[in-house]
C-alpha positions as CSV (number, residue, x, y, z in Angstrom):
1,M,11.5,10.7,-19.5
2,T,12.6,7.8,-17.4
3,G,10.8,4.7,-16.9
4,A,11.2,0.7,-17.4
5,G,11.7,-0.8,-20.5
6,G,8.8,-1.3,-22.6
7,I,6.9,1.1,-20.8
8,G,6.2,4.0,-24.2
9,K,9.1,6.5,-23.6
10,T,9.8,6.3,-27.2
11,R,6.4,6.6,-28.4
12,L,5.5,9.3,-26.1
13,A,8.7,11.3,-26.7
14,L,7.7,10.9,-30.7
15,R,4.6,12.3,-30.3
16,V,5.6,15.2,-27.8
17,A,8.0,16.0,-30.9
18,R,5.1,15.9,-33.3
19,D,3.2,18.0,-31.4
20,V,5.3,20.8,-30.7
21,R,7.3,20.5,-33.8
22,R,5.7,24.3,-35.1
23,S,7.2,25.8,-31.7
24,F,10.9,25.0,-33.2
25,P,11.6,27.0,-36.4
26,D,14.4,24.5,-37.3
27,G,12.4,21.4,-36.5
28,A,12.4,18.6,-34.2
29,W,14.8,15.9,-35.0
30,M,15.2,12.1,-33.6
31,V,18.2,10.4,-32.9
32,D,17.9,6.8,-31.9
33,L,21.1,5.8,-29.8
34,G,20.1,2.2,-29.2
35,P,22.4,0.9,-32.1
36,V,25.4,3.0,-30.8
37,E,27.8,1.0,-28.6
38,D,30.5,3.2,-28.7
39,D,30.5,6.7,-26.7
40,A,32.9,8.3,-29.4
41,L,30.2,7.8,-32.1
42,L,27.6,9.7,-29.7
43,A,28.2,13.2,-31.6
44,R,28.7,11.9,-34.9
45,T,25.1,9.8,-34.8
46,V,23.4,13.0,-34.0
47,L,25.4,14.9,-36.5
48,A,24.0,12.2,-38.9
49,A,20.3,12.4,-37.8
50,L,20.5,15.8,-38.4
51,G,21.6,15.2,-42.2
52,L,25.1,16.6,-41.8
53,D,28.2,14.6,-43.0
54,H,31.2,14.8,-40.7
55,H,34.2,15.0,-43.3
56,S,35.9,18.0,-41.1
57,A,39.1,17.4,-39.6
58,L,37.1,19.1,-36.6
59,P,36.1,17.0,-33.7
60,A,32.4,16.2,-34.5
61,V,31.6,18.0,-31.1
62,T,32.9,21.1,-32.3
63,V,30.9,20.7,-35.4
64,L,27.6,20.1,-33.9
65,V,28.0,23.0,-31.6
66,D,29.0,25.5,-34.9
67,H,25.7,23.9,-36.3
68,L,23.2,24.5,-33.3
69,A,24.8,27.4,-31.9
70,D,22.0,30.0,-33.8
71,K,19.2,27.4,-34.3
72,R,16.0,27.5,-32.5
73,L,15.7,23.4,-32.3
74,L,14.2,20.4,-30.5
75,L,16.8,17.6,-30.5
76,V,15.0,14.2,-28.8
77,L,18.0,11.8,-27.8
78,D,16.4,8.1,-27.6
79,N,17.5,5.5,-25.7
80,C,20.4,7.1,-23.6
81,E,20.8,4.5,-21.1
82,H,23.7,2.5,-22.0
83,L,25.5,6.1,-23.0
84,L,24.7,7.8,-19.8
85,H,27.9,9.9,-19.0
86,A,28.5,10.7,-22.7
87,S,25.0,11.8,-22.9
88,A,25.0,14.0,-20.2
89,V,28.3,15.4,-21.4
90,L,27.1,16.3,-25.0
91,V,23.9,17.6,-23.3
92,R,25.5,20.1,-21.2
93,T,28.1,21.2,-24.0
94,L,25.5,21.7,-26.2
95,L,22.8,23.6,-24.3
96,A,25.6,26.0,-23.1
97,A,26.4,26.6,-26.6
98,A,22.9,27.0,-28.1
99,P,20.5,29.0,-26.1
100,G,17.4,28.3,-28.4
101,L,17.9,24.6,-28.2
102,K,15.8,22.2,-26.3
103,V,16.6,18.6,-25.4
104,L,14.2,15.7,-24.8
105,V,15.6,12.5,-23.8
106,T,14.1,9.1,-23.0
107,S,16.1,6.5,-20.6
108,R,15.7,4.0,-18.3
109,Q,17.9,6.4,-16.2
110,S,18.1,10.0,-15.7
111,L,21.3,12.0,-17.0
112,G,22.3,13.7,-13.9
113,I,22.9,17.0,-14.8
114,D,21.9,20.3,-13.4
115,A,19.6,21.5,-16.4
116,E,17.3,18.3,-15.9
117,S,13.8,18.5,-15.7
118,L,12.3,14.4,-15.0
119,L,9.3,12.8,-15.9
120,T,8.9,9.2,-14.8
121,V,6.6,7.6,-17.5
122,P,4.0,5.6,-15.5
123,P,2.1,2.5,-16.9
124,L,-1.2,3.1,-18.4
125,P,-4.0,2.9,-16.3
126,A,-6.0,-0.5,-16.4
127,P,-9.5,-1.3,-14.9
128,D,-9.7,-3.4,-11.5
129,P,-10.1,-6.8,-12.7
130,D,-12.1,-7.9,-10.0
131,R,-14.7,-4.9,-10.6
132,P,-14.3,-4.3,-14.5
133,P,-16.9,-1.5,-15.7
134,P,-19.3,-2.3,-19.0
135,P,-17.1,-2.3,-21.9
136,K,-17.9,1.3,-22.9
137,A,-16.6,2.7,-20.0
138,M,-13.6,0.3,-19.8
139,M,-12.7,1.6,-23.5
140,R,-11.7,4.8,-21.3
141,Y,-8.8,3.1,-20.0
142,P,-5.6,3.8,-22.2
143,A,-4.2,0.2,-21.5
144,V,-7.4,-1.2,-23.1
145,Q,-7.6,1.3,-25.7
146,L,-4.1,-0.2,-26.6
147,F,-5.1,-3.4,-26.4
148,V,-8.4,-3.1,-28.9
149,E,-6.0,-1.5,-31.0
150,R,-3.8,-3.8,-31.7
151,A,-6.1,-6.4,-31.4
152,S,-8.0,-5.1,-34.4
153,A,-4.6,-5.0,-36.2
154,V,-4.0,-8.7,-35.8
155,L,-7.7,-9.9,-36.2
156,G,-8.4,-7.2,-38.9
157,D,-11.8,-6.2,-36.5
158,Y,-12.0,-6.7,-33.0
159,T,-14.7,-5.0,-30.7
160,L,-14.7,-5.4,-27.0
161,G,-17.7,-7.2,-26.1
162,E,-19.3,-8.5,-22.8
163,D,-18.0,-11.7,-23.2
164,D,-14.3,-10.5,-23.4
165,R,-14.8,-7.6,-20.6
166,L,-13.2,-10.1,-17.5
167,A,-10.6,-11.1,-19.7
168,V,-9.4,-7.9,-21.2
169,A,-9.1,-6.4,-17.7
170,G,-7.2,-9.4,-16.2
171,I,-4.8,-9.1,-19.2
172,C,-4.2,-5.4,-19.0
173,H,-4.1,-5.8,-15.1
174,R,-1.8,-8.5,-15.0
175,L,0.5,-7.2,-17.5
176,D,0.8,-3.6,-15.4
177,G,-0.3,-1.5,-18.0
178,I,3.1,-1.9,-19.9
179,P,2.5,-1.1,-23.7
180,L,5.2,-3.5,-24.7
181,A,3.5,-6.0,-22.8
182,I,0.0,-5.6,-24.1
183,E,1.1,-5.2,-27.5
184,L,3.1,-8.4,-27.5
185,A,-0.2,-10.1,-25.7
186,A,-2.5,-8.6,-28.3
187,A,-0.4,-10.3,-30.9
188,R,-1.0,-13.9,-29.5
189,L,-4.6,-13.4,-30.3
190,R,-3.9,-15.0,-33.7
191,A,-4.0,-18.4,-31.8
192,L,-5.8,-17.6,-28.7
193,C,-8.8,-15.9,-27.4
194,P,-8.7,-13.6,-24.8
195,Q,-10.3,-16.0,-21.9
196,Q,-7.2,-18.4,-23.0
197,L,-4.5,-15.3,-23.0
198,R,-5.9,-14.4,-19.4
199,T,-5.4,-17.8,-18.2
200,V,-1.8,-18.8,-19.3
201,L,-0.5,-15.2,-18.5
202,D,0.9,-16.3,-15.4
203,D,4.3,-16.8,-17.2
204,R,4.3,-13.2,-18.8
205,L,8.2,-13.3,-19.8
206,A,7.7,-16.8,-21.3
207,L,4.7,-16.0,-23.2
208,L,5.4,-12.6,-24.5
209,H,8.7,-14.0,-26.6
210,Q,7.7,-12.9,-30.3
211,G,6.8,-9.2,-31.3
212,S,7.4,-7.5,-34.4
213,R,10.1,-8.7,-36.6
214,A,10.9,-5.0,-37.6
215,A,11.2,-3.7,-34.1
216,P,14.9,-3.2,-32.8
217,A,15.8,-6.1,-31.1
218,R,15.4,-4.8,-27.3
219,R,11.9,-4.3,-28.3
220,Q,10.9,-7.0,-30.1
221,T,10.3,-9.1,-26.6
222,L,9.7,-8.3,-23.0
223,R,12.1,-10.0,-21.8
224,A,14.9,-8.4,-23.9
225,A,13.7,-5.3,-23.0
226,I,14.3,-6.2,-19.1
227,D,17.4,-8.0,-20.1
228,C,18.7,-4.6,-21.5
229,S,17.7,-3.1,-17.9
230,F,19.3,-5.9,-16.1
231,E,22.9,-5.6,-18.2
232,L,23.2,-1.7,-17.2
233,C,23.1,-2.4,-13.6
234,T,26.4,-3.5,-11.5
235,P,27.0,-6.7,-10.1
236,Q,25.7,-5.1,-6.4
237,E,22.6,-3.7,-8.1
238,Q,21.5,-7.2,-9.8
239,W,22.2,-8.7,-6.6
240,G,19.7,-6.3,-4.9
241,W,16.8,-6.7,-7.9
242,A,16.9,-10.2,-7.4
243,R,16.4,-9.9,-3.5
244,L,14.0,-7.4,-3.5
245,S,11.7,-9.3,-6.3
246,V,10.6,-11.4,-3.2
247,F,8.4,-8.2,-1.9
248,C,4.7,-8.2,-2.7
249,G,2.9,-4.6,-3.4
250,G,5.7,-2.7,-2.0
251,F,8.3,-2.1,0.4
252,D,10.2,0.3,2.8
253,L,13.9,1.3,3.1
254,E,14.0,-0.8,6.7
255,A,12.3,-3.9,5.1
256,A,14.8,-3.3,2.1
257,E,17.8,-3.4,4.3
258,A,16.6,-6.3,6.4
259,V,16.5,-8.5,3.2
260,C,19.0,-7.3,0.8
261,A,22.1,-7.0,3.4
262,G,24.3,-10.1,2.9
263,E,27.7,-11.3,2.1
264,E,27.9,-8.9,-1.3
265,F,26.7,-5.6,0.8
266,A,26.3,-4.3,3.7
267,R,23.0,-3.0,5.4
268,E,24.4,0.8,5.0
269,Q,25.0,-0.1,1.5
270,V,21.3,-1.0,0.7
271,L,20.1,2.5,0.5
272,G,22.5,3.5,-2.5
273,I,21.8,0.4,-4.1
274,V,18.0,1.0,-4.0
275,S,18.3,4.7,-5.3
276,E,20.4,3.2,-8.5
277,L,17.7,0.8,-9.1
278,V,15.0,3.7,-8.7
279,D,17.3,5.9,-11.0
280,K,17.3,2.9,-13.6
281,S,13.9,2.6,-13.4
282,V,13.7,-1.0,-11.7
283,L,11.9,0.4,-9.1
284,T,9.4,3.1,-8.7
285,M,9.5,5.1,-5.5
286,E,5.6,6.6,-4.4
287,S,4.3,8.1,-1.0
288,R,1.4,6.0,0.5
289,R,-0.2,7.3,3.4
290,G,2.7,9.3,4.5
291,L,4.8,6.8,4.1
292,G,7.8,6.4,1.3
293,R,7.7,3.2,-0.4
294,Y,9.4,1.3,-3.2
295,R,7.5,-1.0,-5.9
296,M,8.5,-3.1,-8.9
297,L,6.1,-3.8,-11.9
298,E,5.3,-7.2,-11.8
299,T,7.2,-8.4,-14.8
300,I,10.4,-7.0,-13.5
301,R,9.7,-8.6,-10.2
302,E,9.1,-11.8,-12.1
303,Y,12.3,-11.4,-13.9
304,G,14.1,-10.8,-10.5
305,L,12.7,-14.0,-8.9
306,D,13.8,-16.5,-12.0
307,L,17.5,-14.5,-10.9
308,L,17.1,-15.3,-7.3
309,R,15.9,-19.3,-8.4
310,L,18.7,-19.6,-10.5
311,G,21.2,-18.0,-7.9
312,G,20.2,-20.7,-5.7
313,E,18.8,-17.9,-3.0
314,E,15.6,-18.0,-2.9
315,A,14.6,-19.7,0.2
316,A,17.1,-17.9,2.1
317,V,16.0,-14.9,1.2
318,R,12.3,-15.7,1.7
319,R,13.2,-16.4,5.2
320,R,14.9,-13.1,5.9
321,H,11.4,-11.3,4.2
322,R,9.5,-14.0,6.7
323,D,11.6,-12.6,9.8
324,H,11.4,-9.2,9.0
325,Y,7.6,-9.2,8.9
326,R,7.6,-11.8,11.7
327,A,9.4,-8.7,13.4
328,F,7.3,-6.1,12.7
329,A,4.2,-7.9,13.5
330,A,5.5,-8.6,16.9
331,R,6.6,-4.8,17.4
332,A,3.0,-3.7,16.3
333,E,1.4,-6.0,19.0
334,A,3.9,-4.9,21.6
335,D,3.1,-1.4,20.5
336,W,-0.2,-1.5,19.9
337,F,-1.9,0.2,23.0
338,S,0.1,3.5,22.3
339,A,-0.4,6.7,20.4
340,R,1.0,4.7,17.1
341,Q,-2.1,2.4,17.1
342,E,-3.3,4.5,13.5
343,T,0.2,4.3,12.2
344,W,0.7,0.6,13.1
345,S,-2.9,-0.1,11.4
346,T,-1.9,2.0,8.3
347,R,1.7,0.1,8.1
348,L,-0.2,-3.2,8.2
349,Y,-2.4,-2.3,5.9
350,L,0.2,-1.3,3.3
351,E,2.1,-4.3,4.1
352,R,-0.7,-6.9,3.8
353,T,0.3,-8.6,0.6
354,N,4.0,-9.0,2.1
355,V,2.7,-10.5,5.5
356,R,0.7,-12.9,3.2
357,A,3.7,-13.8,1.0
358,A,5.4,-14.9,4.6
359,L,2.5,-16.9,5.7
360,E,2.4,-18.5,2.3
361,F,6.2,-19.3,2.6
362,C,5.7,-20.7,6.4
363,L,3.0,-22.7,5.5
364,S,4.6,-24.5,2.2
365,T,8.0,-25.0,3.6
366,P,8.9,-27.9,6.0
367,H,9.9,-26.5,9.4
368,E,8.6,-23.0,9.3
369,V,5.3,-23.7,10.2
370,G,5.8,-22.5,14.0
371,A,7.4,-19.0,12.3
372,G,4.1,-18.2,10.3
373,L,2.1,-19.6,13.7
374,A,3.7,-16.5,15.6
375,L,3.3,-14.3,12.7
376,A,-0.4,-14.9,12.2
377,T,-1.1,-14.5,16.0
378,S,0.5,-11.3,16.3
379,L,-1.8,-9.8,13.9
380,W,-5.1,-10.5,15.6
381,G,-5.4,-7.0,17.2
382,N,-5.4,-5.4,13.9
383,A,-7.6,-7.7,12.2
384,L,-9.9,-7.2,15.1
385,G,-10.9,-4.0,13.8
386,A,-9.6,-3.9,10.1
387,G,-11.9,-6.3,8.6
388,N,-10.3,-9.3,7.6
389,L,-11.3,-12.0,10.1
390,D,-12.3,-14.6,7.9
391,E,-8.1,-14.4,6.5
392,Q,-7.2,-14.2,9.6
393,R,-9.0,-17.3,10.6
394,R,-7.8,-19.1,7.7
395,W,-3.9,-18.5,8.3
396,L,-4.6,-19.7,12.2
397,G,-6.6,-22.4,11.1
398,Q,-4.0,-23.8,8.7
399,A,-1.0,-23.2,11.0
400,L,-2.8,-24.7,14.1
401,A,-3.7,-27.8,12.0
402,R,0.4,-28.2,10.7
403,D,2.1,-27.5,14.0
404,G,0.7,-29.2,17.2
405,E,3.8,-28.4,19.1
406,P,2.7,-27.8,22.9
407,T,4.3,-23.7,22.9
408,P,3.1,-20.7,24.4
409,V,2.7,-19.7,20.8
410,R,0.3,-22.3,20.2
411,A,-1.9,-21.4,23.3
412,R,-2.4,-18.0,22.2
413,A,-3.1,-18.8,18.5
414,L,-5.8,-21.2,20.3
415,W,-7.3,-17.9,22.2
416,V,-7.2,-15.8,19.2
417,D,-8.9,-18.0,16.8
418,G,-11.6,-18.8,19.6
419,W,-12.3,-15.1,20.1
420,L,-12.5,-14.6,16.3
421,A,-14.8,-17.9,15.9
422,L,-16.8,-16.4,18.6
423,L,-17.1,-13.1,16.7
424,L,-17.9,-15.0,13.6
425,G,-20.7,-17.1,15.4
426,D,-18.7,-20.3,15.1
427,I,-19.6,-21.4,18.7
428,S,-18.6,-24.9,18.4
429,T,-14.9,-24.0,17.0
430,A,-14.6,-21.4,20.0
431,K,-15.6,-23.6,22.8
432,A,-12.7,-26.4,21.1
433,R,-10.3,-23.6,21.1
434,L,-11.2,-22.5,24.5
435,D,-10.9,-26.2,26.1
436,A,-7.5,-26.3,24.2
437,C,-6.4,-23.3,25.4
438,Q,-7.1,-23.9,29.1
439,D,-5.5,-27.4,28.7
440,L,-2.2,-26.4,27.3
441,A,-2.0,-23.2,28.9
442,E,-2.3,-25.1,32.4
443,R,0.3,-28.0,31.1
444,L,2.7,-25.2,30.4
445,G,2.5,-23.0,33.7
446,D,2.6,-20.0,31.6
447,A,1.2,-17.1,33.6
448,E,0.7,-15.1,29.9
449,S,-1.1,-18.2,28.4
450,L,-3.0,-18.4,31.7
451,A,-4.2,-15.0,31.9
452,H,-5.6,-15.1,28.3
453,A,-7.2,-18.8,29.0
454,V,-9.2,-17.2,31.7
455,Q,-10.0,-14.3,29.7
456,F,-11.2,-16.4,27.0
457,A,-13.5,-17.9,29.3
458,G,-14.7,-15.0,30.6
459,L,-15.9,-13.6,27.0
460,T,-17.3,-16.9,26.2
461,A,-19.5,-16.5,29.1
462,L,-20.5,-13.0,28.3
463,F,-21.6,-14.4,25.2
464,R,-23.6,-17.2,26.7
465,E,-25.1,-14.5,28.6
466,D,-23.7,-16.2,32.1
467,F,-23.2,-12.8,33.4
468,P,-22.0,-13.7,36.9
469,A,-19.7,-16.4,35.5
470,A,-18.6,-13.7,32.8
471,V,-17.9,-11.2,35.8
472,R,-15.9,-13.5,37.8
473,L,-14.0,-14.8,35.0
474,L,-13.0,-11.5,33.8
475,E,-12.1,-10.0,37.0
476,E,-9.5,-12.8,37.6
477,A,-8.5,-12.0,34.3
478,F,-7.7,-8.3,34.7
479,D,-5.9,-9.3,38.1
480,R,-3.8,-11.9,36.2
481,H,-3.1,-9.5,33.3
482,R,-1.8,-6.5,35.9
483,A,0.4,-9.3,37.3
484,T,2.2,-10.0,34.1
485,G,2.4,-6.5,33.1
486,D,0.6,-6.6,29.9
487,L,-1.1,-3.5,29.3
488,W,-3.0,-4.0,26.2
489,A,-4.7,-7.1,27.7
490,E,-5.3,-5.5,31.0
491,W,-7.1,-3.1,29.0
492,T,-9.3,-5.5,27.0
493,A,-10.2,-7.2,30.5
494,L,-11.2,-4.2,31.7
495,F,-13.1,-3.3,29.0
496,L,-14.9,-6.7,29.0
497,L,-15.7,-6.6,32.4
498,A,-17.1,-3.2,32.3
499,L,-19.3,-4.3,29.3
500,A,-20.5,-7.3,31.4
501,Y,-21.4,-4.7,34.1
502,C,-22.7,-2.3,31.5
503,L,-25.2,-5.1,30.2
504,T,-26.2,-6.4,33.7
505,G,-26.9,-2.8,35.1
506,D,-24.3,-3.2,37.8
507,P,-23.8,0.4,39.2
508,R,-20.3,0.0,38.9
509,A,-20.4,-0.1,35.0
510,S,-20.2,4.1,34.8
511,A,-17.1,4.4,36.7
512,M,-15.4,1.1,35.1
513,A,-16.5,2.8,31.4
514,E,-14.6,5.8,32.5
515,Q,-11.6,4.2,33.7
516,C,-11.4,2.2,30.2
517,L,-11.7,5.9,28.6
518,A,-8.9,7.5,31.1
519,L,-6.4,4.5,30.5
520,C,-6.7,5.2,26.5
521,D,-6.2,9.0,27.3
522,A,-3.4,8.2,29.5
523,H,-1.5,6.6,26.7
524,D,-3.1,8.4,23.8
525,A,-4.5,4.9,22.4
526,R,-7.2,6.8,19.9
527,W,-7.9,3.1,18.2
528,S,-8.7,2.0,21.5
529,R,-10.5,5.3,22.8
530,S,-13.3,4.8,20.0
531,Y,-14.2,1.4,21.7
532,A,-14.2,3.2,25.5
533,L,-16.6,6.0,24.2
534,W,-18.9,3.5,22.6
535,L,-19.1,1.8,26.0
536,L,-19.7,5.0,27.7
537,G,-22.3,5.6,25.3
538,L,-24.0,2.3,25.5
539,Q,-24.1,2.7,29.1
540,H,-25.5,6.0,29.1
541,W,-28.4,5.0,26.7
542,L,-29.2,2.1,28.6
543,C,-29.6,4.1,31.6
544,G,-32.5,6.5,29.3
545,D,-29.9,9.4,29.3
546,T,-29.7,9.9,25.5
547,R,-29.0,13.6,25.5
548,R,-25.4,12.3,27.0
549,A,-25.2,9.1,25.0
550,I,-25.2,10.6,21.4
551,P,-22.3,13.0,21.7
552,L,-19.8,10.4,23.3
553,L,-20.9,7.9,20.5
554,Q,-20.2,10.8,18.0
555,D,-17.0,11.4,19.2
556,G,-16.1,7.5,18.7
557,L,-17.3,7.8,15.1
558,R,-15.0,10.5,14.5
559,L,-11.9,8.6,16.0
560,V,-12.6,5.9,13.6
561,R,-13.3,8.2,10.7
562,S,-9.2,8.8,9.8
563,G,-8.7,5.2,10.1
564,R,-9.4,1.5,9.7
565,N,-11.4,0.6,12.9
566,L,-14.4,-1.0,10.8
567,L,-15.6,-2.7,14.0
568,G,-15.6,0.3,16.0
569,A,-17.3,2.2,13.3
570,A,-19.9,-0.2,13.3
571,Q,-20.5,-0.2,17.1
572,C,-20.8,3.4,17.1
573,L,-23.2,3.7,14.2
574,E,-25.4,1.0,15.4
575,V,-25.8,2.3,18.9
576,L,-26.5,5.7,17.4
577,A,-29.3,4.5,15.2
578,W,-31.0,3.1,18.7
579,A,-30.4,6.5,20.3
580,T,-31.7,8.4,17.3
581,A,-34.7,6.3,16.5
582,Q,-35.5,6.9,20.4
583,G,-35.5,10.8,19.9
584,G,-38.3,10.1,17.3
585,C,-35.7,10.9,14.2
586,G,-37.1,7.5,12.4
587,E,-35.9,7.9,8.8
588,Q,-32.3,8.9,10.0
589,A,-32.6,6.0,12.4
590,A,-32.8,3.6,9.6
591,A,-30.3,5.1,7.6
592,L,-27.8,4.6,10.4
593,L,-29.0,1.1,10.7
594,G,-28.1,0.5,7.2
595,A,-25.0,2.1,7.5
596,A,-24.2,0.3,10.5
597,Q,-24.9,-2.9,8.5
598,T,-22.6,-2.0,6.2
599,A,-19.8,-1.4,8.4
600,W,-20.7,-4.9,10.6
601,Q,-20.2,-6.9,7.2
602,S,-17.0,-4.8,6.3
603,A,-15.9,-5.7,9.7
604,G,-16.5,-9.3,8.8
605,I,-19.4,-9.4,11.7
606,A,-23.1,-9.9,10.1
607,L,-24.6,-8.1,13.4
608,P,-23.9,-7.6,16.9
609,G,-22.7,-11.0,18.5
610,L,-23.8,-10.5,22.1
611,G,-27.4,-11.6,22.3
612,R,-28.2,-8.6,24.7
613,L,-27.0,-6.3,22.0
614,L,-28.6,-8.0,19.4
615,H,-32.3,-7.6,21.3
616,H,-31.6,-3.9,21.3
617,H,-31.4,-3.9,17.6
618,S,-34.3,-6.3,16.8
619,E,-36.2,-3.7,19.0
620,C,-35.2,-0.7,17.2
621,E,-35.8,-2.0,14.0
622,A,-39.5,-3.2,15.3
623,R,-39.6,0.4,16.4
624,L,-38.8,2.0,12.9
625,R,-40.9,-0.2,10.9
626,G,-43.8,0.6,13.2
627,S,-43.1,4.3,12.8
628,L,-42.3,4.3,9.4
629,G,-44.1,1.7,7.5
630,D,-42.1,-1.0,5.9
631,T,-41.6,0.6,2.5
632,A,-40.2,3.8,4.1
633,Y,-38.0,1.7,6.3
634,A,-36.6,-0.5,3.5
635,T,-35.6,2.6,1.7
636,A,-34.3,4.3,4.3
637,V,-32.0,1.1,5.5
638,T,-31.2,0.7,1.8
639,T,-30.1,4.4,1.4
640,G,-27.9,3.7,4.6
641,T,-26.3,0.9,3.3
642,R,-24.8,2.5,0.4
643,L,-23.0,5.2,2.2
644,T,-19.3,5.4,2.3
645,L,-17.7,5.7,6.3
646,D,-17.5,9.0,5.3
647,Q,-20.5,10.0,4.5
648,A,-22.4,7.6,7.5
649,T,-20.2,9.8,9.6
650,D,-21.4,13.0,8.2
651,H,-24.9,11.7,8.3
652,A,-24.8,10.8,12.0
653,L,-22.9,13.9,13.1
654,G,-25.6,15.9,11.1
655,E,-22.6,17.8,9.0
656,P,-23.3,18.1,4.8
657,P,-20.9,15.9,2.9
658,A,-17.2,17.3,2.8
659,P,-16.5,17.9,-1.1
660,P,-13.7,16.2,-2.6
661,T,-10.3,17.7,-2.5
662,T,-7.0,16.4,-4.0
663,P,-4.6,16.3,-0.9
664,R,-1.4,18.3,-1.6
665,P,1.4,17.8,1.3
666,E,1.9,21.2,3.3
667,Q,4.2,19.7,5.6
668,P,6.2,16.7,6.2
669,P,4.4,13.8,8.0
670,T,7.4,13.5,10.4
671,P,9.6,16.4,11.6
672,L,12.6,17.4,9.7
673,T,16.0,17.5,11.1
674,R,18.3,20.2,11.2
675,R,20.4,19.1,8.6
676,Q,17.5,17.7,6.5
677,R,16.4,21.5,6.7
678,Q,19.8,22.6,5.1
679,V,19.9,20.2,2.8
680,I,16.2,21.1,1.5
681,E,17.2,25.0,1.7
682,L,20.2,24.5,-0.6
683,L,18.2,22.2,-2.8
684,A,15.9,25.2,-3.1
685,Q,19.0,27.5,-4.5
686,G,19.1,25.0,-7.1
687,L,22.8,23.6,-5.9
688,T,23.6,19.9,-6.7
689,D,24.7,17.3,-4.4
690,K,28.2,18.3,-4.9
691,Q,27.9,21.8,-4.3
692,I,25.4,20.8,-1.6
693,A,28.3,18.5,0.1
694,A,30.9,21.6,-0.4
695,K,28.9,23.9,1.6
696,L,27.7,21.5,4.6
697,V,31.5,20.0,4.6
698,L,29.7,16.6,3.9
699,S,30.5,13.5,1.2
700,S,28.6,13.6,-1.9
701,R,27.1,10.1,-1.0
702,T,25.8,11.6,2.2
703,V,23.7,14.3,0.9
704,E,22.6,12.0,-1.7
705,G,21.3,9.8,1.3
706,H,19.8,12.8,2.8
707,V,17.9,13.5,-0.6
708,H,16.5,10.3,-1.4
709,R,15.1,10.2,2.7
710,L,13.6,13.6,2.0
711,L,12.2,12.2,-1.0
712,A,10.5,9.5,0.9
713,V,9.7,11.6,4.0
714,L,7.8,14.5,1.9
715,G,6.3,11.8,-0.7
716,F,7.9,13.5,-3.6
717,H,9.4,11.9,-6.7
718,S,12.2,14.5,-7.7
719,R,14.4,17.1,-6.1
720,T,12.5,19.8,-8.2
721,Q,9.3,18.8,-6.0
722,I,11.3,19.2,-2.9
723,A,12.7,22.8,-4.2
724,T,9.3,24.3,-5.1
725,W,7.6,23.1,-1.8
726,A,10.7,24.6,0.2
727,V,10.0,27.8,-1.6
728,E,6.1,27.8,-1.0
729,K,7.2,26.9,2.5
730,G,9.5,29.6,3.2
731,N,13.0,29.8,4.7
732,M,13.4,25.9,6.0
733,A,16.8,26.4,7.8
734,G,15.0,29.0,10.5
735,S,12.2,27.1,10.9
């Protein structure tokens, strides 16, 4: 059992030993290796725990082997991390000599022997502090159960009530569900009520400084437990720990390499350091949406930040962190109109806390605001559909207010913020941004900024329903974007121009909408394709061709179902409701209106912003109220508002809801290289890294790197999972 300090490995091992004791005729024996500092004393300590005195001239290992050779016994070796090599040698020796022996080990790092099966002990599940369930339901969470149990021990009697619900959920969440931290926090209830304790928990390590005097020193405080992990690390690993603490909510290997590499170690060494920190339970590795990511528990991260500050490196490392995410967002923007739209959307979602941290650094550090403005501006395309318009505008507003330099980045930020202001109905701010953007773009003489300024003016005219001006300006913007070679901007201008044609009954509307769709298909831009399908569906519906409109809108919904394009979902659901109402299916149409309302709100927009579209929404609503009656209409709309996007899509497609399934990786999310398939095949045969290296004529370090990358690619946590998967899939080398 591996895991961070204080995670409960010892307690879990004791529980296992107690539960399985009857399966071992010669008993289950616990050996605490925490106090043992000398490798030479290891075997003697085990003998003593088994109740055997060692007065023989024979080596202690020999006596131990002789004693265990014919025994059927469970041996629990607790806290092996500081005696790792000696423990590995001893366990291997004992298992080879005693067929009836089973060994359960607890350590912050695996022993690394062939017979080993790993169980990473996770934190205790804790409720969401933002949406905690009622007290009775909260008691189903192990973290809350432990807190209440320890609180009762401290106070004599404690029952979780409604008054403490928010505070206790916050405490368990802030402490990462770490049992030791929860126990230490509960001990503070002698002096603090739960609400006060929740408030002061920002500095966990300083607060949780006193535990049971009877416990070993390393377990008495949270800081002491983490100190122990730190001391087990090499100097390079300690530097890596400190630098990786700047990440919030997880990170991938690329980010770790960008932030960690420095004078102490080169970029190519970072994988080895990260791997060692995973082995020592400082980091955990997990698969999120097919992407391998690493994470620190917040308490361990806070410890690392203290190290970073003490080392005087915090500003420099945070700047590298900011530079990485600024480049990351710029790459996402430049590559947006491509087959990778959904991948970028997923990656941006996973990195949202790191992006926020980078923006906070820029806005709170002198001379860094310009970089923050560039970062915030690069995110606009994803924010447009992903539902965080208010947050995006907040970052842009703060950065624009603090950085008045007349740069192309500022010009871009002005039209982006103005565009988002229009969608949110903030017309006065949008107009001010438009005027400032046009003025700055003309002063700079920047072709790209001028093209966006003209497009912004066209969008503003579209919102004012000044269609002649909108068409003229959007045609000009389209030509300007074609001249600059910005494909995504060109497509956006084309889309808006087609929408203007569509809303005015221009005969060119259908051909222009088809052109939008063809451009998406040519570049496999699925996110943008949903907008093009919506536009075509809207055009057919406006022309009275409901039969052709509905399948197009349904296809658009199918595309947004798998991603985070909330705006695309809202648009398709909205027009589908209009078309369905026209077809006489009143209750279904009202439910779709309700689902669309939820999607609009999730996207950060109350209702369709364009006046003509809002008019059609009101017409649909009036039609349905008239046919259903106010009560039945309200009931159907309420039913729709409660649907998830998947359920709303099923409803719109006329399909039964899909049963919940437990996802299981049947194939890797990305193609495996020939070398990776060879490594997997040898892992399935039970070979060690050293044996694989000899077979493939590689270094052991190279094989280790292949294994860790495979864990990330396949979303697994152990070599055993890879081997099992390979056996199920068949021979990998020839596949």
